[in-house]
N, CA, C and O atoms as CSV, one atom per row, in Angstrom:
chain,resi,resn,atom,element,x,y,z
A,1,MET,N,N,-6.292,3.041,22.492
A,1,MET,CA,C,-5.744,2.714,21.193
A,1,MET,C,C,-6.307,3.697,20.171
A,1,MET,O,O,-7.514,3.935,20.119
A,2,SER,N,N,-5.425,4.256,19.369
A,2,SER,CA,C,-5.836,5.201,18.350
A,2,SER,C,C,-5.436,4.671,16.979
A,2,SER,O,O,-4.261,4.421,16.714
A,3,ALA,N,N,-6.417,4.508,16.126
A,3,ALA,CA,C,-6.149,3.979,14.789
A,3,ALA,C,C,-5.313,4.963,13.983
A,3,ALA,O,O,-5.367,6.175,14.189
A,4,ILE,N,N,-4.546,4.407,13.066
A,4,ILE,CA,C,-3.713,5.198,12.167
A,4,ILE,C,C,-4.135,4.894,10.740
A,4,ILE,O,O,-4.221,3.734,10.337
A,5,GLY,N,N,-4.395,5.949,9.984
A,5,GLY,CA,C,-4.731,5.803,8.580
A,5,GLY,C,C,-3.533,6.183,7.726
A,5,GLY,O,O,-2.727,7.030,8.110
A,6,VAL,N,N,-3.426,5.562,6.584
A,6,VAL,CA,C,-2.373,5.889,5.633
A,6,VAL,C,C,-3.013,5.973,4.254
A,6,VAL,O,O,-3.811,5.120,3.865
A,7,ILE,N,N,-2.641,7.028,3.521
A,7,ILE,CA,C,-3.027,7.150,2.119
A,7,ILE,C,C,-1.731,7.278,1.334
A,7,ILE,O,O,-1.001,8.258,1.481
A,8,ALA,N,N,-1.452,6.295,0.508
A,8,ALA,CA,C,-0.249,6.314,-0.319
A,8,ALA,C,C,-0.670,6.551,-1.765
A,8,ALA,O,O,-1.525,5.844,-2.299
A,9,THR,N,N,-0.064,7.545,-2.383
A,9,THR,CA,C,-0.319,7.828,-3.790
A,9,THR,C,C,0.866,7.313,-4.591
A,9,THR,O,O,2.015,7.668,-4.334
A,10,LEU,N,N,0.559,6.466,-5.569
A,10,LEU,CA,C,1.601,5.874,-6.407
A,10,LEU,C,C,1.304,6.185,-7.867
A,10,LEU,O,O,0.171,6.048,-8.328
A,11,ARG,N,N,2.329,6.602,-8.579
A,11,ARG,CA,C,2.202,6.856,-10.011
A,11,ARG,C,C,2.980,5.778,-10.751
A,11,ARG,O,O,4.159,5.546,-10.487
A,12,VAL,N,N,2.300,5.129,-11.678
A,12,VAL,CA,C,2.865,3.988,-12.404
A,12,VAL,C,C,3.156,4.400,-13.844
A,12,VAL,O,O,2.376,5.121,-14.466
A,13,GLN,N,N,4.278,3.939,-14.356
A,13,GLN,CA,C,4.667,4.250,-15.729
A,13,GLN,C,C,3.650,3.688,-16.723
A,13,GLN,O,O,3.080,2.621,-16.494
A,14,PRO,N,N,3.424,4.405,-17.822
A,14,PRO,CA,C,2.486,3.921,-18.845
A,14,PRO,C,C,2.863,2.520,-19.317
A,14,PRO,O,O,4.029,2.226,-19.577
A,15,GLY,N,N,1.847,1.665,-19.421
A,15,GLY,CA,C,2.045,0.300,-19.876
A,15,GLY,C,C,2.414,-0.680,-18.784
A,15,GLY,O,O,2.491,-1.882,-19.038
A,16,LYS,N,N,2.646,-0.194,-17.568
A,16,LYS,CA,C,3.035,-1.064,-16.446
A,16,LYS,C,C,1.896,-1.276,-15.454
A,16,LYS,O,O,2.076,-1.944,-14.435
A,17,GLU,N,N,0.726,-0.712,-15.746
A,17,GLU,CA,C,-0.391,-0.774,-14.811
A,17,GLU,C,C,-0.828,-2.206,-14.489
A,17,GLU,O,O,-1.081,-2.521,-13.326
A,18,ALA,N,N,-0.919,-3.066,-15.484
A,18,ALA,CA,C,-1.376,-4.442,-15.248
A,18,ALA,C,C,-0.387,-5.200,-14.363
A,18,ALA,O,O,-0.800,-5.934,-13.465
A,19,ASP,N,N,0.911,-5.032,-14.608
A,19,ASP,CA,C,1.918,-5.680,-13.763
A,19,ASP,C,C,1.806,-5.192,-12.327
A,19,ASP,O,O,1.832,-5.985,-11.386
A,20,PHE,N,N,1.679,-3.877,-12.168
A,20,PHE,CA,C,1.554,-3.284,-10.842
A,20,PHE,C,C,0.313,-3.804,-10.127
A,20,PHE,O,O,0.392,-4.221,-8.971
A,21,GLU,N,N,-0.814,-3.782,-10.797
A,21,GLU,CA,C,-2.063,-4.229,-10.172
A,21,GLU,C,C,-1.996,-5.703,-9.771
A,21,GLU,O,O,-2.496,-6.071,-8.708
A,22,ALA,N,N,-1.396,-6.537,-10.590
A,22,ALA,CA,C,-1.277,-7.965,-10.260
A,22,ALA,C,C,-0.399,-8.161,-9.032
A,22,ALA,O,O,-0.747,-8.932,-8.138
A,23,ALA,N,N,0.728,-7.475,-8.981
A,23,ALA,CA,C,1.614,-7.602,-7.819
A,23,ALA,C,C,0.951,-7.029,-6.574
A,23,ALA,O,O,1.090,-7.581,-5.483
A,24,PHE,N,N,0.229,-5.920,-6.735
A,24,PHE,CA,C,-0.443,-5.341,-5.572
A,24,PHE,C,C,-1.504,-6.290,-5.036
A,24,PHE,O,O,-1.693,-6.374,-3.823
A,25,ALA,N,N,-2.193,-7.001,-5.904
A,25,ALA,CA,C,-3.203,-7.972,-5.456
A,25,ALA,C,C,-2.552,-9.039,-4.569
A,25,ALA,O,O,-3.141,-9.460,-3.574
A,26,GLU,N,N,-1.338,-9.477,-4.926
A,26,GLU,CA,C,-0.601,-10.431,-4.079
A,26,GLU,C,C,-0.284,-9.818,-2.722
A,26,GLU,O,O,-0.452,-10.456,-1.683
A,27,LEU,N,N,0.178,-8.567,-2.746
A,27,LEU,CA,C,0.515,-7.890,-1.499
A,27,LEU,C,C,-0.715,-7.728,-0.612
A,27,LEU,O,O,-0.658,-8.011,0.584
A,28,ALA,N,N,-1.809,-7.281,-1.181
A,28,ALA,CA,C,-3.031,-7.083,-0.399
A,28,ALA,C,C,-3.503,-8.400,0.225
A,28,ALA,O,O,-3.942,-8.417,1.375
A,29,ALA,N,N,-3.418,-9.485,-0.517
A,29,ALA,CA,C,-3.823,-10.788,0.023
A,29,ALA,C,C,-2.946,-11.164,1.218
A,29,ALA,O,O,-3.446,-11.676,2.220
A,30,ALA,N,N,-1.646,-10.912,1.114
A,30,ALA,CA,C,-0.732,-11.236,2.211
A,30,ALA,C,C,-1.000,-10.345,3.425
A,30,ALA,O,O,-0.987,-10.823,4.560
A,31,VAL,N,N,-1.241,-9.063,3.193
A,31,VAL,CA,C,-1.550,-8.149,4.302
A,31,VAL,C,C,-2.814,-8.616,5.008
A,31,VAL,O,O,-2.850,-8.701,6.236
A,32,ASN,N,N,-3.852,-8.919,4.232
A,32,ASN,CA,C,-5.124,-9.337,4.834
A,32,ASN,C,C,-5.006,-10.664,5.574
A,32,ASN,O,O,-5.704,-10.877,6.566
A,33,ALA,N,N,-4.142,-11.553,5.116
A,33,ALA,CA,C,-3.991,-12.865,5.753
A,33,ALA,C,C,-3.061,-12.839,6.964
A,33,ALA,O,O,-3.263,-13.590,7.919
A,34,ASP,N,N,-2.037,-11.970,6.928
A,34,ASP,CA,C,-0.958,-12.085,7.905
A,34,ASP,C,C,-0.756,-10.889,8.826
A,34,ASP,O,O,0.173,-10.891,9.634
A,35,GLU,N,N,-1.596,-9.874,8.725
A,35,GLU,CA,C,-1.407,-8.689,9.555
A,35,GLU,C,C,-2.672,-8.399,10.366
A,35,GLU,O,O,-3.538,-7.652,9.911
A,36,PRO,N,N,-2.784,-8.977,11.548
A,36,PRO,CA,C,-3.982,-8.766,12.355
A,36,PRO,C,C,-4.184,-7.312,12.784
A,36,PRO,O,O,-5.308,-6.925,13.104
A,37,GLY,N,N,-3.132,-6.505,12.799
A,37,GLY,CA,C,-3.248,-5.102,13.181
A,37,GLY,C,C,-3.693,-4.189,12.056
A,37,GLY,O,O,-3.824,-2.981,12.251
A,38,ASN,N,N,-3.929,-4.756,10.875
A,38,ASN,CA,C,-4.404,-3.984,9.735
A,38,ASN,C,C,-5.865,-4.329,9.502
A,38,ASN,O,O,-6.211,-5.500,9.343
A,39,SER,N,N,-6.728,-3.310,9.480
A,39,SER,CA,C,-8.154,-3.563,9.269
A,39,SER,C,C,-8.632,-3.194,7.865
A,39,SER,O,O,-9.751,-3.538,7.485
A,40,PHE,N,N,-7.787,-2.489,7.084
A,40,PHE,CA,C,-8.188,-2.121,5.732
A,40,PHE,C,C,-6.944,-1.869,4.905
A,40,PHE,O,O,-6.050,-1.138,5.332
A,41,TYR,N,N,-6.878,-2.469,3.721
A,41,TYR,CA,C,-5.727,-2.308,2.835
A,41,TYR,C,C,-6.226,-2.543,1.426
A,41,TYR,O,O,-6.468,-3.684,1.032
A,42,ARG,N,N,-6.384,-1.465,0.659
A,42,ARG,CA,C,-6.995,-1.637,-0.657
A,42,ARG,C,C,-6.463,-0.604,-1.644
A,42,ARG,O,O,-6.209,0.548,-1.293
A,43,LEU,N,N,-6.305,-1.045,-2.876
A,43,LEU,CA,C,-5.830,-0.211,-3.970
A,43,LEU,C,C,-7.020,0.378,-4.725
A,43,LEU,O,O,-8.004,-0.310,-4.997
A,44,PHE,N,N,-6.908,1.664,-5.057
A,44,PHE,CA,C,-7.926,2.345,-5.846
A,44,PHE,C,C,-7.268,3.057,-7.017
A,44,PHE,O,O,-6.186,3.626,-6.874
A,45,ARG,N,N,-7.919,3.028,-8.175
A,45,ARG,CA,C,-7.482,3.828,-9.318
A,45,ARG,C,C,-8.068,5.228,-9.149
A,45,ARG,O,O,-9.171,5.388,-8.626
A,46,THR,N,N,-7.326,6.233,-9.592
A,46,THR,CA,C,-7.860,7.590,-9.606
A,46,THR,C,C,-8.317,7.914,-11.023
A,46,THR,O,O,-8.199,7.082,-11.924
A,47,ASP,N,N,-8.835,9.113,-11.219
A,47,ASP,CA,C,-9.256,9.538,-12.554
A,47,ASP,C,C,-8.062,9.834,-13.456
A,47,ASP,O,O,-8.214,9.940,-14.673
A,48,GLU,N,N,-6.883,9.967,-12.869
A,48,GLU,CA,C,-5.667,10.238,-13.633
A,48,GLU,C,C,-5.020,8.904,-14.009
A,48,GLU,O,O,-4.667,8.124,-13.124
A,49,THR,N,N,-4.863,8.635,-15.284
A,49,THR,CA,C,-4.295,7.380,-15.765
A,49,THR,C,C,-2.952,7.100,-15.097
A,49,THR,O,O,-2.068,7.956,-15.069
A,50,GLY,N,N,-2.816,5.895,-14.562
A,50,GLY,CA,C,-1.560,5.478,-13.947
A,50,GLY,C,C,-1.349,5.953,-12.529
A,50,GLY,O,O,-0.297,5.697,-11.942
A,51,THR,N,N,-2.342,6.650,-11.958
A,51,THR,CA,C,-2.214,7.123,-10.575
A,51,THR,C,C,-3.173,6.333,-9.696
A,51,THR,O,O,-4.361,6.203,-9.988
A,52,TYR,N,N,-2.612,5.811,-8.608
A,52,TYR,CA,C,-3.356,4.957,-7.679
A,52,TYR,C,C,-3.261,5.519,-6.273
A,52,TYR,O,O,-2.321,6.239,-5.936
A,53,LYS,N,N,-4.255,5.175,-5.454
A,53,LYS,CA,C,-4.234,5.478,-4.031
A,53,LYS,C,C,-4.392,4.158,-3.291
A,53,LYS,O,O,-5.242,3.333,-3.627
A,54,VAL,N,N,-3.551,3.980,-2.275
A,54,VAL,CA,C,-3.690,2.838,-1.379
A,54,VAL,C,C,-4.249,3.386,-0.075
A,54,VAL,O,O,-3.644,4.262,0.543
A,55,LEU,N,N,-5.404,2.873,0.345
A,55,LEU,CA,C,-6.002,3.275,1.607
A,55,LEU,C,C,-5.725,2.172,2.616
A,55,LEU,O,O,-5.983,0.995,2.364
A,56,GLU,N,N,-5.191,2.582,3.773
A,56,GLU,CA,C,-4.767,1.621,4.788
A,56,GLU,C,C,-5.252,2.085,6.159
A,56,GLU,O,O,-5.325,3.285,6.422
A,57,CYS,N,N,-5.581,1.138,7.024
A,57,CYS,CA,C,-5.950,1.459,8.405
A,57,CYS,C,C,-5.310,0.432,9.331
A,57,CYS,O,O,-5.437,-0.777,9.135
A,58,TYR,N,N,-4.618,0.946,10.347
A,58,TYR,CA,C,-3.898,0.114,11.313
A,58,TYR,C,C,-4.391,0.409,12.717
A,58,TYR,O,O,-4.838,1.518,13.007
A,59,ASP,N,N,-4.309,-0.584,13.583
A,59,ASP,CA,C,-4.743,-0.421,14.968
A,59,ASP,C,C,-3.895,0.584,15.728
A,59,ASP,O,O,-4.411,1.337,16.554
A,60,ASP,N,N,-2.592,0.599,15.453
A,60,ASP,CA,C,-1.675,1.452,16.203
A,60,ASP,C,C,-0.330,1.533,15.479
A,60,ASP,O,O,-0.146,0.929,14.422
A,61,ALA,N,N,0.603,2.283,16.058
A,61,ALA,CA,C,1.920,2.461,15.435
A,61,ALA,C,C,2.668,1.136,15.306
A,61,ALA,O,O,3.400,0.936,14.337
A,62,ALA,N,N,2.497,0.242,16.255
A,62,ALA,CA,C,3.163,-1.066,16.176
A,62,ALA,C,C,2.687,-1.850,14.954
A,62,ALA,O,O,3.475,-2.554,14.323
A,63,ALA,N,N,1.415,-1.732,14.624
A,63,ALA,CA,C,0.878,-2.430,13.445
A,63,ALA,C,C,1.443,-1.835,12.154
A,63,ALA,O,O,1.697,-2.561,11.194
A,64,VAL,N,N,1.637,-0.520,12.133
A,64,VAL,CA,C,2.251,0.118,10.960
A,64,VAL,C,C,3.676,-0.394,10.795
A,64,VAL,O,O,4.090,-0.747,9.690
A,65,GLU,N,N,4.415,-0.434,11.879
A,65,GLU,CA,C,5.801,-0.910,11.822
A,65,GLU,C,C,5.864,-2.383,11.434
A,65,GLU,O,O,6.757,-2.787,10.689
A,66,ALA,N,N,4.924,-3.194,11.932
A,66,ALA,CA,C,4.876,-4.612,11.566
A,66,ALA,C,C,4.636,-4.756,10.060
A,66,ALA,O,O,5.207,-5.636,9.416
A,67,HIS,N,N,3.795,-3.895,9.510
A,67,HIS,CA,C,3.537,-3.923,8.065
A,67,HIS,C,C,4.811,-3.600,7.296
A,67,HIS,O,O,5.192,-4.326,6.378
A,68,ARG,N,N,5.461,-2.516,7.671
A,68,ARG,CA,C,6.663,-2.073,6.957
A,68,ARG,C,C,7.805,-3.077,7.074
A,68,ARG,O,O,8.640,-3.174,6.174
A,69,ALA,N,N,7.848,-3.823,8.174
A,69,ALA,CA,C,8.920,-4.795,8.400
A,69,ALA,C,C,8.600,-6.173,7.840
A,69,ALA,O,O,9.475,-7.038,7.796
A,70,SER,N,N,7.361,-6.390,7.413
A,70,SER,CA,C,6.947,-7.719,6.971
A,70,SER,C,C,7.710,-8.158,5.721
A,70,SER,O,O,8.074,-7.346,4.870
A,71,THR,N,N,7.934,-9.451,5.642
A,71,THR,CA,C,8.618,-10.020,4.481
A,71,THR,C,C,7.823,-9.756,3.211
A,71,THR,O,O,8.399,-9.388,2.186
A,72,HIS,N,N,6.504,-9.939,3.265
A,72,HIS,CA,C,5.697,-9.748,2.052
A,72,HIS,C,C,5.750,-8.296,1.573
A,72,HIS,O,O,5.800,-8.055,0.366
A,73,PHE,N,N,5.741,-7.328,2.485
A,73,PHE,CA,C,5.819,-5.926,2.066
A,73,PHE,C,C,7.167,-5.631,1.420
A,73,PHE,O,O,7.233,-4.979,0.379
A,74,ARG,N,N,8.235,-6.111,2.038
A,74,ARG,CA,C,9.571,-5.848,1.501
A,74,ARG,C,C,9.790,-6.551,0.164
A,74,ARG,O,O,10.326,-5.950,-0.767
A,75,GLU,N,N,9.383,-7.811,0.058
A,75,GLU,CA,C,9.641,-8.572,-1.167
A,75,GLU,C,C,8.736,-8.164,-2.330
A,75,GLU,O,O,9.215,-7.935,-3.441
A,76,ILE,N,N,7.441,-8.076,-2.076
A,76,ILE,CA,C,6.523,-7.715,-3.158
A,76,ILE,C,C,6.670,-6.226,-3.477
A,76,ILE,O,O,6.662,-5.840,-4.646
A,77,GLY,N,N,6.803,-5.396,-2.455
A,77,GLY,CA,C,6.982,-3.965,-2.671
A,77,GLY,C,C,8.212,-3.642,-3.504
A,77,GLY,O,O,8.199,-2.681,-4.274
A,78,ALA,N,N,9.277,-4.429,-3.363
A,78,ALA,CA,C,10.500,-4.203,-4.138
A,78,ALA,C,C,10.247,-4.380,-5.634
A,78,ALA,O,O,10.926,-3.771,-6.461
A,79,ARG,N,N,9.279,-5.206,-5.971
A,79,ARG,CA,C,8.954,-5.424,-7.389
A,79,ARG,C,C,8.317,-4.187,-8.018
A,79,ARG,O,O,8.351,-4.033,-9.239
A,80,PHE,N,N,7.732,-3.298,-7.200
A,80,PHE,CA,C,7.071,-2.111,-7.729
A,80,PHE,C,C,8.063,-1.114,-8.331
A,80,PHE,O,O,7.720,-0.382,-9.260
A,81,GLY,N,N,9.283,-1.083,-7.808
A,81,GLY,CA,C,10.263,-0.062,-8.174
A,81,GLY,C,C,10.373,0.230,-9.656
A,81,GLY,O,O,10.237,1.389,-10.049
A,82,PRO,N,N,10.614,-0.773,-10.506
A,82,PRO,CA,C,10.773,-0.507,-11.939
A,82,PRO,C,C,9.500,0.003,-12.622
A,82,PRO,O,O,9.561,0.536,-13.730
A,83,TRP,N,N,8.360,-0.159,-11.967
A,83,TRP,CA,C,7.097,0.251,-12.584
A,83,TRP,C,C,6.670,1.651,-12.169
A,83,TRP,O,O,5.831,2.262,-12.832
A,84,LEU,N,N,7.235,2.167,-11.082
A,84,LEU,CA,C,6.789,3.458,-10.569
A,84,LEU,C,C,7.431,4.614,-11.322
A,84,LEU,O,O,8.566,4.528,-11.790
A,85,ALA,N,N,6.672,5.691,-11.423
A,85,ALA,CA,C,7.149,6.913,-12.076
A,85,ALA,C,C,7.436,7.943,-10.982
A,85,ALA,O,O,6.867,9.034,-10.981
A,86,GLY,N,N,8.311,7.590,-10.068
A,86,GLY,CA,C,8.646,8.478,-8.953
A,86,GLY,C,C,8.346,7.833,-7.624
A,86,GLY,O,O,7.735,6.768,-7.547
A,87,ALA,N,N,8.791,8.503,-6.579
A,87,ALA,CA,C,8.601,7.992,-5.224
A,87,ALA,C,C,7.139,8.120,-4.803
A,87,ALA,O,O,6.462,9.071,-5.191
A,88,PRO,N,N,6.651,7.166,-4.011
A,88,PRO,CA,C,5.285,7.281,-3.494
A,88,PRO,C,C,5.155,8.500,-2.578
A,88,PRO,O,O,6.117,8.909,-1.927
A,89,ASN,N,N,3.967,9.061,-2.540
A,89,ASN,CA,C,3.640,10.121,-1.593
A,89,ASN,C,C,2.781,9.482,-0.507
A,89,ASN,O,O,1.692,8.983,-0.793
A,90,VAL,N,N,3.261,9.491,0.732
A,90,VAL,CA,C,2.568,8.797,1.816
A,90,VAL,C,C,2.088,9.823,2.843
A,90,VAL,O,O,2.873,10.606,3.379
A,91,GLU,N,N,0.778,9.798,3.104
A,91,GLU,CA,C,0.178,10.649,4.132
A,91,GLU,C,C,-0.192,9.759,5.304
A,91,GLU,O,O,-0.767,8.688,5.116
A,92,ARG,N,N,0.134,10.195,6.512
A,92,ARG,CA,C,-0.213,9.444,7.724
A,92,ARG,C,C,-1.252,10.243,8.477
A,92,ARG,O,O,-1.085,11.443,8.698
A,93,LEU,N,N,-2.322,9.580,8.869
A,93,LEU,CA,C,-3.474,10.239,9.508
A,93,LEU,C,C,-3.733,9.627,10.880
A,93,LEU,O,O,-3.526,8.432,11.090
A,94,SER,N,N,-4.188,10.465,11.807
A,94,SER,CA,C,-4.567,9.985,13.137
A,94,SER,C,C,-6.086,10.007,13.245
A,94,SER,O,O,-6.732,10.963,12.816
A,95,ALA,N,N,-6.647,8.959,13.815
A,95,ALA,CA,C,-8.107,8.896,13.979
A,95,ALA,C,C,-8.551,9.951,14.968
A,95,ALA,O,O,-7.883,10.206,15.970
A,96,ALA,N,N,-9.687,10.562,14.676
A,96,ALA,CA,C,-10.247,11.584,15.566
A,96,ALA,C,C,-11.041,10.933,16.678
A,96,ALA,O,O,-11.592,11.628,17.531
């Protein structure tokens, strides 16, 4: 089994940060409660206002797909759309 890391960079429109952070907290709670194949899922602020990084770690490709297909990811993630200032940049990493 080879772990998969994901770093997602999200840019949020000015004034929408609190809404985004609150919704992300709901998403993170659901991921931590309902995704046994995910060992780390956390939002970080960067030094650039409105720019966030999501650090994620999954057991394998099936766990990544389970995350993307989950109801909580689709429903809560859809709420992010109006707050984002562009498409997320997602990097996928393989454990060494």
